[in-house]
N, C-alpha and C positions, 0 to 999 in steps of 0.2 A: 398739064400731063400727055408724056407721050404714050400713047395707047399702043404704040409696038413694042414698048416694053414691060414684058410682064415679069412680076417678081415670081421666083420658082416656090415653089410652096409645097414641100414634102409632106407637112402634117405628120412629124414623126416623133413630137415629144410625149414622154412618157413616163415622166418623174410624178410619180402618186398622182396628186389631183392638184398639183400647182397649175396653173393656167399657162399655156402656153406663149412664151415670150415672142414668138412668129406673131400671134395674132394679137399681142400687145403693139407689135411696130406696125401691122397693117392698122390697126384703130387709128395710130399717130398719126398716119401717112394722110388720113382722110376717109371718108364714109365707102369711098368707091375706089377700088384698088382693082389694075389688071393683075391677074395672077396667071401662071402655070401648075399644074398638079400633075402626081409622076404618070398617069394613065390619059390620053384625050387631048383635044385640043385646048386653047387658052380660053379664059373667062373673066367676066366682071367678079367682085366679091364685095358683096355689100354687109358691113358692120356694125350699124350703128342702128339703134331700135326703131325708130322712125322710117330709114330706108330699107330694112326689112319688112316693117308692117307693111308699106307700099308696094313692095313686090311681090309678097305673100298674098296680095289681096287685088292688084290689077290684073284683069284680063289681057292685058298687052304681054303678058309675061307667061307663057305656056309652057307646062310640063310634058304635055303630050308631044310638042314638037323635038323633045330629045331623040323618040324612037327611030331607030334606024342611021344614028348619027353618032359619031365618036366622042360622046359627051366628056367633060372633064370629070376625072373620079381618082379615088384612091386605090380601088381594087382594079387585078387585071381584068377580072369578068364581072360586067356589069351585075349589082347585086339586084336589082330590081327587074321583075319580069313586065313584058310588053303590054300584057294584058293586065296586071297591077292597078288597082285604082288609085295606088301611088302617081302615076303618070297618066291620070286623067285630068281634062279639063272640064269644068262646068260646061253646059248643062248635064253630063254625062256622068261627071264626079257627084256632083249634088244628087241627081236620082240615087245613086248606090249608096251616098252618106245618108239619107234619109232613110232608107230601107235599113241599113246595118245600125244606125242611133237608136231603133227600136228595140235592139236586144240590149242595150246599155241605158235603160231608162232606171230611175232612181228603185222602182219597183223590182225591176229584175235585179239590178245588184244588190239590192235588199236580199233577194233570195238566194244569191251566190256567196254573200258573206258569210253565213254558218259555214259551207263548204271550206271556205278560206281559213277561218278560225280552226276548224276540224286539224286541216293540215297542218297550219301553223304550230299548232297543239301538240301534234303527234310529235313533229319534228323536234321541237324544244323537249319534248319528254325523250327524247332518244337522246339528245346533246346532253342532258343532264345526265341521263345513266352512263354515258360514255365517261362522262366526267372531264375536270381541267386538267389541263388546257385540252380544248377542241377547236377544231377549225369552224368557227362559224360560216364561213363561205360553203364550205363542203357540209354542213349540218343545216343550213337554212336558205343561204341565198340561192345558190344552185337549184335542189330539188324544189324548194316552194315555187318558183314559176313553173317548173317544169312540172309538177303537179297538179299545178292549179290550172294554168291553161288547157294541157290535156285532158285533164278532169271533166272540166267544164264544157271542152269540145268532142267529148265522148271517145278520146282515142286509148284503144287499149294498152296496158302499162306496159306490154313486152315490145311495142313499139318505140316508147321514150328515148330511149339512147340512141336508136338509129334517126331519128328525127334530131335530136341534139344534136349529134356529129354533122348532119349535113348543113345544120344552121352555123355551125364553127366553118366549117368549109366556105361556105359563102360568104362570110364575113373576113377571111383571109386577106391578107395585103400582100405575102410574098408574092415575089415575080414568078414562081414556078408553080402557082396556086391556080392559075386559070383554068386547066382541063377540069381539077377535081371540083371548083367550084362549079363548072358549067353543068358536069354530070348531079352535082348535088340537087341545083335548082330542076334540073328535070326529073328526078327521082322524087322530090318534094311536091311539084305540081301534078305528078302521076298519083302519087299517093292520096294528095287530097281528092283529087277527080273520082277517085275509086272509093275514097270515105264518103262521100258527099251522096254518091248515087247510091249507096247503100243507104246512109241515112233517109234521103229520100224512101226508099222502099221502106223502112222501116222506122218511122218516127220516133223521137223521144224525146225527153225534157230536157236535153242538154243544149248548150249554144248554138250549135249548128241547128238543130230543130227550133230554135227560136230564130234564127236568121231566115231558114227556108218559112216558115209561117208568116215573117213579116210581108207587109200589105202597105201600099200607097194607092190608095183605091182599089184599080184593077191591078196595078205592076206588081211584080214581085220580082225576086232572082230566078234567072234562069240557071240550069245546071253549072255553067261553065263561069259565071260569076259567083256564084255558091261555094265554087271550090278556091277559085281565087280569093275571097274573102275569108273564109276558113284558116288558108295559108296564110296571108297576112296578117292575121290576128294572132296566129301561133308563132310567127316570127317576130312581131313587134312586142307581143305580150312577154314573150319569154327572154326576149333580149332586152328591154326596158329593165323589167323587175330584178331580174339576175343582178345586172350591174348596179343599180339602184340602193339595193339593199344592204350591199358591202359597202357601197360608198358612205352611204348614209350612216351606218354603223361607225366606219371608220372616222368619218367626221366627228360623231360626238365621241367618240373614245379620243379623239385628239384633240377635243375642246373642252375640257373637263367642264367650266364654266356655263357653255351651252347644255351639256348633259345633267348638272346639277338643276340649272333653270329647268329643263323637261319633267326632271324626277319632282319637284317643287309643285309645279303648275301644269300636271299633264293634259290638265284642258286646252293647252298651248298646241297639242301636237299636229293637228290639220294644220293649221297655218304656219308650222316650223316645218313641217315636209315642204311646204311650199317654198318658204327660204332655202332650206336644203336642194331641191331641185334647181332654183335659179342660181345658186353657186356651184353647184357641182359642174365640171367639163366634162360630160357625160361619154363622149367620143372624141377621138381624132379627126380634124379637120372638119370639113362640111358634108352634107347629103346629096342630094338629087338636084341639078340644076335644073333652070328654065331657059328659054328661048325667047329673046324678044320678039314679037311679031311685027311689030312697027319701029321706027325711032321713037326714042323717049329719051326725055332729061331726066336724069335722077341726081339729085344735089350738084347739079353745075357739069355734070358729064355726061355727054352724048353716049347712051347704050343705042347701034344700030341694029335695025331688024335683022335677024339671025343670027345675032351673037348670043352666045352663053353667059348666063347671070346666075352665080352663087348667092346663096344669103348665108351668114353666121348666127344660128340662135345662140351661140356661146356668146360672142363678142357684144347682141344685143343684151343678155341677160348682165352683163358688165359694162352697161354702158351709162356713164356717169351722166349724162344728161337725162336719164331715166332714173335712175337710183343714187342714192347718197350713200357714200363710200362703199361703191357697189363691191369693191374686194373685200369685203368686211362680212365674215356670217354671221349674223344677228338674228338668232330666232325669236326676238321680241318686235322685229320691224313690221310696220304696218303692211298688213298683205296688199298686193301691188300685182296684177298679172305679167307672166313671165312667158318665154317661149321653149321651155326645157320639151313641151309637148308640139311643139312646132305651131304655126298661126295661120288663121285665114283658112283657106278651103282645104288644107290638108291638115290641120290641127287634127291630132290622134284623136277617132272614135270612140277608143276604150278607154279614154281617162278615169272617167268612173270608176271603173271596174281597178284600173292599174294603182289610183289612190284609195281604194279600199284595202286592196292587198298590203299596199306600203304599211298604211294606218294600223292595220291589224298585226303585221309583223314585228312593226318596230314597237309598236303599242305592249304588245307581249313579251318581246324580249326585255323592255326596260323593266317591266312589272316581275318576271322570272326571275331576273340576274341582277338585284338593286346593286351588287358590287362587283359589275362586268368591267375588264378590263383588258387592254392588250398584254398577250402573253409575251412578248417580242418587243424590242424595239421598234418603232416606227419605221425608222430607217432601213430595218432589215426586212422589211416586206417585199415579197415579190409581185411585181404587176404586169399586169396582160401585156404581150408584145406583138401578138401575132393577128389579131384582128383590129378592126376600127374602134373598138370598145375600150373603155379606160374603166379598170377595174382592178383589186389586189385578188391575185389567183388564189391565195389563202389567207385568211384572217383568224390566227391563233389567239383565243383569249382564254381567261380565266375569271373565275369569280368567286 
């Protein structure tokens, strides 16, 4: 392979939840390919499951080393803040993850679940009262994660629209969005510094309170760490659930045999959600890269010290060496770990809460609306084209 020749990768494919054909080409070219993205320097892209697992667990690949460099990305303004846990390496990230994970133990999530159920029931009541047809995205997918993560963090409801607007600005990919994205990031950081400081002075039983109370021996979050962790959870929780509730509902509505299977066997829902998450191309392109801190041989390709390395969780989830018939959505598929929530030292901390939220939302939707169906043709749906996320902007349904 001529490493000076980089494949141009705009990663701008947005046709429903079809798999990006550019990713298929890259997978066919081999497990490691030289690429160039819309912004930043060239990088290596790793596409197979085992290669992604190696990069995400090998200390020779550093996320912290991207700070201060023009790293390859899809957005004009880098999304991640330099102080975020998402760009830390062990042992620093390990310490924060040990503390943060205490807020997402099974007992803590079990205590959060009634709040999630209450919000879901209220939103579905409103949708039923509105009557068919109704926009499932507007009635459930968008407000549920916003209300859930904001309520759990103790964020005043008057601030929710402002925070949602800032998140959208940060995730925008348009060439003229850099200034607005930088301002949005600064506003969010300032907001959470102030919010967590107030929570320190007046502790409560919310998620920020749980994070503030977390201890590992004598270790605890300092004020800056607590603010950054709360911001990270707000962004990731809001982003993931918003997209995936709509995406999961869309797939079930367009795969009636799979929907019928879940209705017959509701006990399959937890494993079915894992298969749906594996299958869904939940974003365009790739996320945060790493930097090789020394020369590394990866699948026969020499990655030199200082070079950027991206991994694709989307292609890893479609690796035929890992999954049989990976392009088939099979809700009866035997459980097998996937990478929808990342892997290794940056696997999402809040997965237990995210899965509880999805299980409650999809389970209630199927129970409350046994005749749920799309109210328009699938090809007439409008899909998000402004950010790195993949989801239908509206999802009109009848029942």
